[in-house]
C-alpha positions as MATLAB code, in Angstrom:
seq = 'XXXXXXXXXXXXXXXXXXXXXXXXXXXXXXXXXXXXXXXXXXXXXXXXXXXXXXXXXXXXXXXXXXXXXXXXXXXXXXXXXXXXXXXXXXXXXXXXXXXXXXXXXXXXXXXXXXXXXXXXXXXXXXXXXXXXXXXXXXXXXXXXXXXXXXXXXXXXXXXXXXXXXXXXXXXXXXXXXXXXXXXXXXXXXXXXXXXXXXXXXXXXXXXXXXXXXXXXXXXXXXXXXXXXXXXXXXXXXXXXXXXXXXXXXXXXXXXXXXXXXXXXXXXXXXXXXXXXXXXXXXXXXXXXXXXXXXXXXXXXXXXXXXXXXXXXXXXXXXXXXXXXXXXXXXXXXXXXXXXXXXXXXXXXXXXXXXXXXXXXXXXXXXXXXXXXXXXXXXXXXXXXXXXXXXXXXXXXXXXXXXXXXXXXXXXXXXXXXXXXXXXXXXXXXXXXXXXXXXXXXXXXXXXXXXXXXXXXXXXXXXXXXXXXXXXXXXXXXXXXXXXXXXXXXXXX';
ca = [
     -45.205   24.058   10.074;
     -42.126   26.275   10.222;
     -41.664   29.659    8.617;
     -39.477   29.752    5.481;
     -38.626   32.499    3.013;
     -37.464   30.653   -0.114;
     -40.098   29.631   -2.630;
     -39.842   26.124   -4.147;
     -38.806   27.758   -7.431;
     -36.004   29.747   -5.779;
     -34.766   26.635   -3.969;
     -34.749   24.619   -7.190;
     -32.862   27.411   -8.922;
     -30.132   27.392   -6.305;
     -29.882   23.612   -6.281;
     -29.707   23.438  -10.067;
     -26.263   25.009   -9.920;
     -24.906   22.022   -8.034;
     -23.167   19.244   -9.895;
     -22.339   15.736   -8.779;
     -18.934   17.122   -7.767;
     -16.613   20.059   -8.142;
     -13.377   18.448   -9.241;
     -11.427   17.486  -12.304;
     -11.873   13.906  -11.146;
     -15.568   13.986  -12.045;
     -14.471   14.042  -15.694;
     -11.911   11.274  -15.361;
     -13.852    8.615  -13.513;
     -11.674    9.050  -10.469;
     -14.066   10.346   -7.843;
     -15.603    7.438   -6.030;
     -14.075    5.019   -8.501;
     -12.728    1.681   -7.422;
      -8.966    1.804   -6.999;
      -8.632   -1.743   -8.285;
     -10.573   -1.549  -11.523;
     -11.754    2.026  -12.049;
     -15.442    1.139  -11.839;
     -17.787    3.581  -10.140;
     -19.007    0.982   -7.672;
     -17.375   -0.385   -4.535;
     -16.555   -3.693   -6.193;
     -13.130   -3.585   -4.522;
     -12.480   -1.961   -1.173;
      -9.040   -3.387   -0.528;
      -5.938   -1.298   -1.116;
      -2.731   -3.339   -0.941;
      -0.490   -2.326    1.941;
       2.606   -2.458   -0.250;
       4.029   -2.901   -3.714;
       7.023   -5.197   -4.078;
       9.389   -4.235   -6.901;
      11.706   -6.786   -8.475;
      13.768   -6.923  -11.650;
      11.879   -8.358  -14.617;
      14.779  -10.700  -15.419;
      14.241  -12.415  -12.052;
      10.464  -12.847  -12.151;
       8.994  -16.341  -12.074;
       5.494  -17.694  -11.662;
       6.259  -18.672   -8.055;
       8.166  -15.503   -7.111;
       5.644  -14.506   -4.448;
       5.909  -17.887   -2.724;
       9.702  -17.746   -2.788;
       9.699  -14.238   -1.334;
       7.504  -15.468    1.484;
       9.908  -18.323    2.213;
      12.860  -15.925    2.396;
      10.882  -13.634    4.701;
      10.050  -16.515    7.039;
      13.701  -17.559    7.003;
      14.778  -14.060    8.035;
      12.348  -14.173   10.941;
      13.553  -17.589   12.038;
      17.187  -16.495   11.925;
      17.010  -13.049   13.490;
      13.795  -13.039   15.580;
      12.743  -16.644   16.233;
       9.906  -15.904   18.687;
       7.302  -13.221   19.249;
       9.225  -11.525   22.065;
      12.442  -11.315   20.040;
      10.503   -9.880   17.086;
       8.849   -7.279   19.327;
      12.219   -6.210   20.736;
      13.757   -6.066   17.262;
      11.049   -3.647   16.083;
      10.762   -1.726   19.337;
       7.069   -2.459   19.910;
       5.605   -0.738   23.002;
       6.635   -2.527   26.201;
       8.838   -5.030   24.383;
      11.562   -4.690   27.032;
       9.151   -6.248   29.557;
       8.915   -9.485   27.549;
      10.987  -12.583   28.332;
      14.350  -12.878   26.606;
      14.754  -16.641   26.793;
      13.257  -18.681   23.922;
      11.703  -21.220   26.311;
      10.019  -18.507   28.404;
       8.767  -16.754   25.272;
       7.332  -20.008   23.922;
       5.547  -20.703   27.210;
       4.094  -17.201   27.313;
       2.916  -17.492   23.710;
       1.148  -20.760   24.530;
      -0.529  -19.175   27.538;
      -1.698  -16.193   25.517;
      -3.019  -18.440   22.767;
      -4.979  -20.349   25.401;
      -6.600  -17.142   26.619;
      -4.573  -16.670   29.779;
      -3.817  -13.086   30.779;
      -0.333  -12.589   32.234;
      -0.054  -10.551   35.396;
       1.891   -7.323   35.733;
       2.911   -4.545   33.377;
       3.822   -6.958   30.571;
       0.200   -8.024   29.984;
      -0.678   -5.413   27.373;
       2.644   -5.518   25.518;
       2.588   -9.318   25.507;
      -0.899   -9.472   23.994;
      -0.006   -6.911   21.334;
       3.327   -8.539   20.459;
       1.810  -12.002   20.244;
      -1.129  -10.815   18.128;
       1.167   -8.986   15.706;
       3.600  -11.894   15.430;
       0.838  -14.468   14.863;
      -0.759  -12.359   12.143;
       2.591  -11.790   10.442;
       3.388  -15.516   10.377;
      -0.052  -16.347    9.013;
       0.261  -13.651    6.339;
       3.705  -14.782    5.164;
       2.518  -18.380    4.857;
      -0.814  -17.587    3.238;
      -0.294  -14.477    1.087;
       3.241  -13.109    1.428;
       2.901  -10.501   -1.334;
      -0.163   -8.348   -1.976;
       1.033   -6.318   -4.944;
       4.013   -7.077   -7.187;
       5.520   -4.949   -9.919;
       7.682   -6.600  -12.575;
      10.287   -3.905  -13.040;
      11.882   -2.897  -16.337;
      13.231    0.362  -14.926;
      15.611    0.991  -11.997;
      15.416   -2.584  -10.728;
      16.282   -3.846  -14.197;
      18.697   -1.325  -15.648;
      19.765   -0.565  -19.205;
      20.408   -3.680  -21.289;
      20.766   -4.480  -24.989;
      17.479   -4.299  -26.864;
      17.374   -7.989  -27.759;
      17.925   -8.889  -24.095;
      15.052   -6.715  -22.854;
      12.833   -8.116  -25.623;
      13.578  -11.642  -24.403;
      13.000  -10.753  -20.750;
       9.673   -9.054  -21.565;
       8.414  -12.163  -23.343;
       9.759  -14.522  -20.671;
       8.192  -12.539  -17.825;
       4.845  -12.523  -19.641;
       4.930  -16.300  -20.051;
       5.703  -16.679  -16.346;
       2.693  -14.502  -15.515;
       0.517  -16.777  -17.649;
       1.883  -19.810  -15.786;
       1.158  -18.106  -12.483;
      -2.390  -17.328  -13.569;
      -2.991  -20.957  -14.505;
      -1.536  -22.207  -11.213;
      -3.296  -19.619   -9.055;
       0.032  -18.502   -7.594;
       0.087  -14.792   -8.403;
      -0.453  -12.032   -5.831;
      -3.909  -10.408   -5.863;
      -2.438   -7.285   -7.527;
       0.163   -7.376  -10.296;
       1.659   -5.149  -12.965;
       4.817   -3.979  -14.694;
       6.880   -0.845  -14.450;
       8.116    0.280  -17.850;
      10.851    2.807  -18.496;
       9.940    6.474  -18.550;
       8.541    8.163  -21.628;
      11.169   10.878  -21.475;
      13.643   11.500  -24.232;
      15.746    8.490  -25.131;
      13.568    5.873  -23.424;
      10.079    6.258  -24.892;
      10.392    3.893  -27.849;
      12.078    1.223  -25.717;
       9.428    1.609  -23.028;
       6.468    1.118  -25.375;
       8.151   -1.776  -27.192;
       8.615   -3.618  -23.887;
       4.984   -2.940  -23.018;
       3.839   -4.256  -26.413;
       5.936   -7.436  -26.228;
       4.887   -8.153  -22.661;
       1.148   -7.691  -23.210;
       1.081   -9.422  -26.597;
       2.945  -12.442  -25.233;
       0.828  -12.570  -22.066;
      -2.502  -12.451  -23.901;
      -1.346  -15.158  -26.328;
      -0.068  -17.405  -23.526;
      -3.057  -16.922  -21.227;
      -5.782  -17.394  -23.802;
      -6.776  -13.741  -23.892;
      -6.825  -12.880  -20.180;
      -5.016  -10.461  -17.901;
      -4.463  -10.835  -14.151;
      -7.100   -8.983  -12.106;
      -6.379   -5.295  -11.486;
      -3.382   -5.322  -13.813;
      -1.428   -2.033  -13.805;
       1.295   -0.317  -15.789;
       3.450    1.945  -13.635;
       4.856    4.988  -15.434;
       8.005    6.350  -13.764;
       9.496    9.848  -13.709;
       6.402   11.537  -15.123;
       7.113   15.144  -16.051;
       4.213   16.213  -18.286;
       0.602   15.241  -19.066;
       1.674   14.402  -22.619;
       3.659   11.414  -21.349;
       0.552   10.065  -19.612;
      -1.544   10.677  -22.738;
       1.001    8.779  -24.823;
       0.755    5.767  -22.524;
      -3.038    5.939  -22.553;
      -2.983    6.071  -26.372;
      -0.703    3.021  -26.501;
      -2.977    1.107  -24.136;
      -6.050    2.052  -26.189;
      -4.386    0.629  -29.293;
      -3.129   -2.502  -27.534;
      -6.531   -3.301  -26.062;
      -8.106   -3.094  -29.523;
      -5.358   -5.172  -31.139;
      -5.435   -7.833  -28.422;
      -9.210   -8.015  -28.060;
      -9.191   -6.738  -24.467;
     -12.026   -4.695  -22.966;
     -11.483   -0.954  -23.229;
      -9.898    0.479  -20.091;
      -8.897   -2.945  -18.776;
      -5.334   -1.840  -18.019;
      -4.780    0.655  -15.217;
      -2.092    3.325  -15.034;
      -0.103    4.243  -11.935;
       1.827    7.501  -11.917;
       5.184    7.785  -10.194;
       5.817   11.155   -8.581;
       9.603   11.372   -8.780;
      10.260   14.840  -10.134;
       9.415   18.371   -9.075;
       7.563   18.727  -12.394;
       5.065   16.138  -11.151;
       4.262   18.389   -8.185;
       4.111   21.838   -9.816;
       3.676   22.660  -13.478;
       5.556   25.343  -15.444;
       3.135   28.096  -14.344;
       3.101   27.114  -10.694;
      -0.090   25.068  -10.908;
      -0.358   21.738   -9.100;
       0.504   19.246  -11.815;
      -1.067   15.985  -10.672;
      -4.722   16.669  -11.556;
      -3.743   17.391  -15.151;
      -1.740   14.180  -15.312;
      -4.657   12.190  -13.915;
      -6.915   13.867  -16.471;
      -4.496   12.826  -19.238;
      -4.913    9.174  -18.236;
      -8.564    9.381  -19.372;
     -10.015    7.364  -16.496;
      -7.238    4.786  -16.334;
      -5.308    6.268  -13.416;
      -5.587    4.144  -10.281;
      -2.944    5.678   -8.050;
       0.164    7.771   -7.515;
       3.394    6.380   -6.039;
       6.029    8.606   -4.475;
       9.663    8.030   -5.430;
      11.717    9.647   -2.682;
      15.216    9.305   -4.075;
      14.666   10.604   -7.592;
      12.540   13.375   -6.117;
      15.112   14.502   -3.563;
      17.798   14.311   -6.237;
      15.693   16.621   -8.424;
      15.668   19.017   -5.453;
      19.491   18.844   -5.407;
      19.578   17.150   -2.015;
      22.804   15.235   -1.569;
      22.807   11.449   -1.256;
      23.685   11.439    2.457;
      20.413   13.250    3.218;
      18.067   11.452    0.833;
      15.568    9.548    2.954;
      11.820    9.167    3.377;
      11.668   11.411    6.442;
      13.273   14.420    4.725;
      11.088   17.574    4.882;
      11.129   17.779    1.081;
       9.462   14.365    0.953;
       6.874   15.414    3.532;
       6.018   18.435    1.394;
       5.669   16.406   -1.809;
       3.530   13.731   -0.176;
       1.216   16.313    1.330;
       0.780   18.051   -2.030;
      -0.114   14.643   -3.468;
      -2.713   14.164   -0.745;
      -4.259   17.589   -1.230;
      -4.232   17.386   -5.017;
      -5.868   13.955   -5.141;
      -8.159   14.176   -2.112;
     -11.561   12.723   -2.890;
     -10.390   11.229   -6.172;
     -10.564    7.591   -5.079;
      -6.971    7.138   -6.262;
      -4.543    5.149   -4.130;
      -1.476    6.897   -2.761;
       1.708    5.006   -2.023;
       4.834    6.003   -0.131;
       8.282    5.076   -1.408;
      10.990    2.670   -0.260;
      13.459    2.635    2.604;
      17.015    2.956    1.346;
      18.669    0.691    3.938;
      17.825   -2.961    3.293;
      17.896   -5.759    5.917;
      20.792   -7.614    4.319;
      23.309   -9.549    6.436;
      26.924   -8.517    5.703;
      28.350  -12.018    6.219;
      27.352  -15.183    4.370;
      28.598  -18.694    4.901;
      29.896  -20.274    1.709;
      28.681  -23.770    0.770;
      31.264  -26.237    2.035;
      33.165  -23.481    3.807;
      33.650  -22.655    7.442;
      30.579  -21.647    9.432;
      30.143  -18.053   10.511;
      31.879  -17.038   13.705;
      29.778  -15.883   16.692;
      30.930  -12.334   15.972;
      29.780  -12.583   12.359;
      26.407  -13.974   13.441;
      26.039  -11.042   15.842;
      27.068   -8.582   13.113;
      24.414  -10.044   10.807;
      21.693   -9.738   13.402;
      22.630   -6.180   14.283;
      22.577   -5.127   10.618;
      19.217   -6.740    9.939;
      17.588   -5.470   13.135;
      18.883   -1.943   12.499;
      17.334   -1.964    9.022;
      14.124   -3.427   10.448;
      13.897   -0.597   12.991;
      14.387    1.992   10.261;
      11.778    0.343    8.039;
       9.309    0.052   10.918;
       9.688    3.760   11.643;
       9.182    4.695    7.990;
       6.031    2.584    7.655;
       4.631    3.819   10.944;
       5.293    7.439    9.987;
       3.544    6.935    6.650;
       0.494    5.387    8.324;
       0.239    8.278   10.748;
       0.373   10.645    7.749;
      -2.439    8.866    5.902;
      -0.329    6.798    3.491;
      -1.491    3.194    3.733;
       0.698    1.708    1.027;
       4.458    1.746    0.404;
       7.274    0.057   -1.472;
       9.177   -3.038   -0.408;
      12.377   -3.980   -2.229;
      13.657   -7.001   -0.277;
      11.812  -10.068    1.075;
      13.227   -9.551    4.576;
      11.257   -6.275    4.681;
       7.924   -8.109    4.433;
       7.693   -9.131    8.123;
       8.298   -5.524    9.147;
       5.767   -4.129    6.685;
       3.000   -6.344    8.007;
       4.034   -5.933   11.645;
       3.990   -2.137   11.378;
       0.555   -2.154    9.739;
      -0.956   -4.613   12.210;
       0.528   -2.892   15.269;
      -0.711    0.497   14.054;
      -4.302   -0.707   14.085;
      -4.183   -3.112   17.032;
      -2.514   -0.712   19.480;
      -5.397    1.732   19.642;
      -8.297   -0.510   18.775;
     -10.072   -0.595   22.157;
      -9.951    3.167   22.750;
     -11.019    3.926   19.180;
     -13.837    1.398   19.348;
     -15.090    2.981   22.565;
     -15.084    6.436   21.020;
     -16.947    5.203   17.945;
     -19.580    3.345   19.994;
     -20.138    6.353   22.237;
     -20.377    8.735   19.319;
     -22.875    6.634   17.396;
     -24.978    6.026   20.524;
     -25.301    9.779   20.925;
     -26.392   10.111   17.286;
     -23.311   12.161   16.322;
     -23.755   14.884   18.905;
     -20.474   16.348   20.098;
     -19.217   14.260   22.985;
     -16.234   13.717   25.244;
     -14.693   10.247   25.627;
     -12.214   10.468   28.472;
     -10.220   13.590   27.647;
     -10.853   13.429   23.893;
     -13.448   15.734   22.335;
     -15.254   14.350   19.309;
     -17.457   16.339   16.982;
     -19.257   15.333   13.810;
     -16.144   15.667   11.673;
     -14.488   12.941   13.721;
     -17.098   10.271   13.060;
     -15.998    9.267    9.590;
     -12.375    9.293   10.712;
     -13.170    6.831   13.512;
     -15.047    4.615   11.073;
     -12.234    4.888    8.520;
      -9.781    3.541   11.091;
     -11.683    0.260   11.200;
     -12.350    0.149    7.467;
      -8.617    0.525    6.899;
      -7.880   -2.138    9.523;
     -10.104   -4.592    7.646;
      -8.609   -3.649    4.277;
      -5.070   -4.089    5.605;
      -5.825   -7.477    7.150;
      -5.105   -6.279   10.690;
      -8.633   -7.212   11.788;
     -11.498   -9.202   10.354;
     -14.914   -7.750    9.702;
     -16.310   -9.863   12.546;
     -13.639   -8.627   14.994;
     -14.485   -5.032   14.143;
     -18.220   -5.667   14.461;
     -17.740   -7.260   17.880;
     -15.690   -4.323   19.174;
     -17.711   -1.454   17.709;
     -21.262   -2.763   17.817;
     -21.653   -2.046   14.105;
     -23.232   -4.692   11.931;
     -21.341   -6.091    8.930;
     -23.873   -4.385    6.662;
     -23.172   -1.034    8.332;
     -19.432   -1.520    7.899;
     -19.867   -2.330    4.222;
     -21.851    0.858    3.791;
     -18.659    2.762    4.717;
     -20.542    5.939    5.637;
     -20.705    7.274    9.196;
     -23.425    9.736    8.199;
     -25.602    6.975    6.747;
     -25.160    4.803    9.848;
     -26.131    7.627   12.232;
     -29.027    8.771   10.043;
     -30.504    5.298    9.879;
     -30.104    4.663   13.609;
     -31.545    8.051   14.482;
     -34.564    7.358   12.322;
];
């Protein structure tokens, strides 16, 4: 027995003041909710690593497959082997890899057979080959994770009858894709903003699209379907969209809350309200449990800060500030955060015309330099976002897909052995503060180490079995997703 001073009644009185949480998100269904469907269980643990935006007038049922084919073609043309791809992106130690295609092919075969090359190129070669192999597999198997059929910036302003026709046509293509099993795992549309001058057009497009889709699909929506609301400036705009979705779900016989909302943070008003309060929680509250995530739009946001076009880019300090406010405002909400898009696309400046003369060697070199330069920029943007805790971002061109996946896979594979060692050591010591090499770990680090591997699994960089083998955790422990629960159970 140990001496205590609080009576059971006093302890109960203190504990009675506690709630299940202390945040606005407890009222909205956000805290602990699934990012894919809004449920309060962990029915989905996968956050897509990107969202691909494309004009609604271009969408077809097989768009994802076609984007994957273009991405593979870009790899074949500008980085035909794993060593060339590693050099193009600037992966660690890439300069040590062979430059000749035949030598690179032989080294890839040796690595695939389990051989370990001698010398300083061993580590870089294993990393580069692992990243390249995973990227190729991903582009062939599931080239797009999340796709947004865009009726806003990627579509433009068109006559009303034309947008009506495109909304209906895109919906029918979605129904065809559902029937054929060819859609990405996450799908949605981006409507126009609900600001002055666009609101009626925006909701009409939404109505036509959903009404046509439900009729063509026999009453179904794609899983985790989302409506992205751009240029949000006030909670009333989010409420208006939620009201429209309530009415559409009733009219179309859909379950209540079936359609998610994503908010686009593209204005300063989405960061701070008119009285200086952080605006995002109120906007999430206005979605009435439908909000699944917040996407950052760098170029509209920097423009609203009066930053000139030459200096509008993802790495601008103004963007860092906005993204961090988003993180702080939505921490613990269960909502998915997404970074924006790179503004330099990997597009070759020269194209050979059908039946015309082939490109000159200089033109071929110009094309490669332009694409590789854009790839390097994209790789840096994605890597910077990952280091900042943003695990999703925008892709606007199919040739960006190889870089997106390579950056994600390299981020997790580079440090996997050291991180696994730290996690094993920490768990073995039952979460006592410990030193692994020169790194000090305390209890606050444990969940972060575990999160690294949970994110690696979610992003497709590693399988659950690969993580279990490296960390010593069982699959059941990984699915529990709680470092505290793992240590408590093992200690007991």
